[in-house]
C-alpha positions, 0 to 999 in steps of 0.5 A, spaced: 278 447 233 277 450 226 284 448 222 282 442 223 276 440 223 274 446 217 279 442 212 276 436 213 270 437 213 271 441 205 275 435 203 268 429 206 264 434 202 269 434 196 268 425 197 261 425 197 260 430 192 261 425 185 258 418 190 252 424 191 251 425 182 252 417 182 246 416 188 241 421 183 242 418 178 239 411 181 234 415 184 230 415 177 230 408 177 227 407 184 222 413 181 220 410 174 221 404 172 225 398 171 222 392 168 227 387 165 225 388 158 229 385 151 233 379 150 235 379 157 228 379 159 227 371 157 232 366 161 231 358 157 227 356 161 221 360 162 221 370 163 225 370 168 222 376 175 220 382 174 224 387 177 218 390 182 219 390 189 221 397 193 224 396 200 231 393 205 236 389 201 242 385 205 249 385 201 252 379 201 260 380 200 266 375 203 270 378 210 274 379 206 272 385 201 268 389 207 274 391 211 275 399 207 272 401 201 265 398 203 261 401 208 263 407 207 260 406 200 253 402 204 253 408 209 253 414 203 248 409 199 243 408 207 244 416 208 239 418 203 235 412 202 232 411 209 227 407 207 231 401 202 238 401 207 242 395 205 245 391 211 251 387 209 251 379 210 259 377 211 260 371 208 265 367 210 274 368 208 275 363 204 271 362 196 268 354 196 265 356 203 262 362 200 259 359 195 257 353 199 253 357 203 251 361 197 248 355 194 245 352 200 239 358 201 238 359 193 236 352 192 231 353 198 230 359 195 231 363 201 230 370 201 235 372 206 241 375 200 239 380 195 244 383 192 250 377 191 258 378 190 258 373 185 266 370 184 266 371 176 267 365 175 260 362 178 256 365 173 255 360 169 251 356 175 249 362 178 245 362 172 243 356 169 240 354 176 236 359 176 239 362 182 239 370 180 235 374 174 238 376 167 239 384 167 239 389 162 244 390 158 242 398 158 242 399 164 250 400 164 255 403 161 257 396 158 262 400 153 266 404 158 267 397 163 274 392 160 271 388 156 274 382 159 270 383 166 264 384 162 264 378 159 265 375 166 256 376 167 254 374 161 252 366 159 249 364 153 249 371 150 246 374 157 248 379 162 247 376 170 250 381 173 253 388 173 262 386 173 264 390 180 271 389 180 275 384 175 284 383 176 289 379 173 295 375 176 302 379 176 310 376 176 312 381 182 319 380 182 325 384 186 328 390 183 332 391 187 336 385 185 335 385 179 339 391 178 345 389 183 345 383 177 344 386 170 338 383 170 331 386 167 325 382 170 323 376 165 318 377 159 320 368 158 319 362 160 326 361 158 329 368 162 325 366 169 328 360 169 334 362 168 334 368 173 331 364 179 336 358 177 342 362 178 341 370 180 337 367 186 341 362 189 346 369 189 342 372 194 340 367 199 333 366 196 328 361 192 327 363 185 319 363 183 313 362 187 305 361 186 299 358 189 301 350 188 297 347 194 291 343 191 286 348 191 284 353 186 289 357 186 292 351 183 287 350 178 289 359 176 295 357 175 294 351 170 290 354 167 295 361 166 300 355 163 296 353 159 294 358 155 300 362 155 303 356 151 298 357 146 293 351 148 286 350 153 283 346 157 275 347 154 273 349 147 269 356 147 262 354 148 264 349 155 262 343 151 268 339 150 275 338 153 280 341 148 286 340 154 289 333 151 294 338 146 302 339 145 300 346 148 297 344 154 304 339 156 308 344 154 305 348 159 305 343 166 312 341 163 314 348 165 311 349 172 313 341 174 321 343 171 321 348 176 320 343 181 326 338 179 329 342 176 329 346 184 329 353 182 321 353 184 322 350 193 318 344 195 315 349 199 311 352 194 307 345 193 303 348 200 302 355 197 296 359 197 295 366 196 297 369 202 303 364 204 306 365 197 305 373 198 308 372 206 313 368 203 316 374 199 314 380 203 319 376 207 325 376 202 325 370 201 323 370 193 327 373 188 319 372 184 312 372 186 307 370 181 301 372 185 294 377 184 294 385 183 292 386 193 300 384 193 302 390 191 298 395 196 300 390 202 307 389 201 308 397 199 307 399 205 312 398 211 313 394 216 314 389 221 316 383 217 315 387 209 323 385 207 320 388 201 318 394 201 320 400 196 324 394 193 321 390 189 316 391 182 311 389 176 310 385 170 305 382 166 305 375 165 311 372 161 309 366 156 313 361 152 316 366 147 313 373 150 308 376 154 304 370 157 297 370 160 293 371 165 287 368 168 282 373 169 280 374 176 274 379 180 266 379 182 260 381 179 255 385 183 248 379 182 241 379 184 238 374 187 231 371 184 227 370 191 229 378 193 223 380 194 225 388 192 230 386 186 228 393 184 234 397 191 237 390 188 238 393 181 238 401 183 243 399 189 248 395 184 248 401 179 250 405 184 256 401 187 258 399 179 259 407 177 264 412 176 266 415 183 264 408 186 270 404 182 273 410 184 273 409 192 273 401 190 281 403 187 284 407 192 281 405 198 280 398 197 286 396 192 281 392 189 282 393 180 276 397 177 271 395 170 271 402 168 277 403 164 278 411 165 281 409 171 287 407 169 289 412 165 287 418 169 294 420 171 294 422 178 290 415 180 298 413 175 302 417 180 298 413 185 299 406 183 304 407 178 303 399 175 296 400 172 298 401 165 301 393 167 295 392 170 290 394 165 294 390 159 295 384 163 288 385 164 286 386 157 290 379 155 288 375 161 282 369 159 276 367 163 277 359 167 273 355 164 265 357 163 261 351 165 256 349 170 260 345 173 266 348 174 267 346 181 268 339 179 272 341 174 276 345 178 278 340 184 279 335 177 285 339 175 288 341 183 288 334 183 292 332 177 296 337 177 298 335 183 301 329 183 305 331 177 308 337 180 310 332 186 313 328 181 309 321 182 306 321 174 309 324 168 306 329 165 304 325 158 299 322 163 298 327 167 294 329 162 291 324 158 289 322 164 286 328 167 283 330 161 278 323 160 276 326 166 275 331 165 270 329 158 266 324 164 265 330 167 263 334 162 258 329 159 255 329 166 253 335 166 
C-alpha cells in the first residue's frame, strides 16, 4: 500500500506545515505577556478585563460554519495544545436564533462561551453592552486585511474583534443564455431590467430574484439598492436617520417596479437565501443576487442542478454603473466573562493567520480577509471570480452601525415588504419608515 499511503501522508505534511508555523507564532502569546494595552485597553464604561487565564476554551459558531474547514483547524490546534483544547459549540443555523442564544447567556454573565463567531452587524451591540473585550490592534496584521472587513470589527474607534471572513453579494447570471441571446452581463439597473423583461421570457425563465422575504435578507437588499443609488439609511455615526431622500426613493422604486412590471416574480416575495439559490440552480432564473458561497454550490454537478458550468458572476449593478453590496462576514470576539481569555486570544490569532485563512477559502468556500489571497494565481485558477469578489467587498458598505440594529432591521424589512407587495407607494413607505427609524434611534 506504499503507493497510496506515502503520497497522502506527504501531502498532509505539506498542508500542516504552514498551520504548524502559525501555531508556533502564537505560542509566544501564551508564554509571554498579552495584556490589553494602549487605547484599546479601556472601554467607554471603564477598564476592560485583562487578558489572563490559560486553559480549555469553547468556540461558539453557527452550524453552517462547521462542516468543512473548522474541524480540521480545531484538531490542528488541539494536537499542539493538550491543556488548552478547544470545544466547538454549535449555534442554530438562523442568525436571529444565534443572536438570541448568545445574548441570553451573556446577559447572565455566563462563561459558557470563550470565543464567539459573530455576524459583522453585531459588533456595536456586543461592545456597547460590555459582552466582549476590546483587543489591541498591534496583535493583528490589520494592514494586510481587507479594510472594509477591519471596519466591521471597530466600534467607537476601538477594535472589538478580529476579522475572520468577509463577504459581498454578487449578481449571478446564466452565461449560456446571455451568450445565445448575444447579450453581455448587465452593468446598470436599466440593462438588468431590460434583459430580465425580454430575454428571460424567451427561455421560459423568471428575470431576477433576490431575498425578498420579510427578514434580514430584505434589509440587506434594500440597503444595497439605497446605497447603490447614492443614499444612506443612517448617518455614519448612527445617530441620525438619513433615509428620506430622492436616492432612497430611487432605490426602492427599482425593486418595486420589478414586481409591478413582472420581471421579478411574485414567488420571490417568499425567497430567503436558500430559496433564491435553489430557484437559480433549478434553472428558473436568469439573474440572481446572492452571496459568494452560492458559487461553490452551483458549480457542483448533481441532481436538480441545471446551471453547473453555465453561469457567471459580476458585481452588483447600480443606476448608472457598478452598484454597492451590503458587507457580510464574521468576526471573532472574546467573551468578557471568559476565564481563559489568554488562550482565547491565541486561538483567534491562529484562526486568522494566513495559513488558516487559506483553508477557510479552499475548504470552506468562505471569503478570507487577507488581501493577498485574492491575487494568488493558483487560487484564482480554482476560484476564477476572486477578483470580482474582492472588488465587490472593497466597494461594499456596512449596514447601519448601531446597537439598535435588530430593531431597525425589523422595521425596514416590514415596511419594504409591504411596498414590494404593492400595498403602499414608494413615497409613503420611505416617509413612514424614516419616522419609525427615527423613533428607534432616539429611544436607543
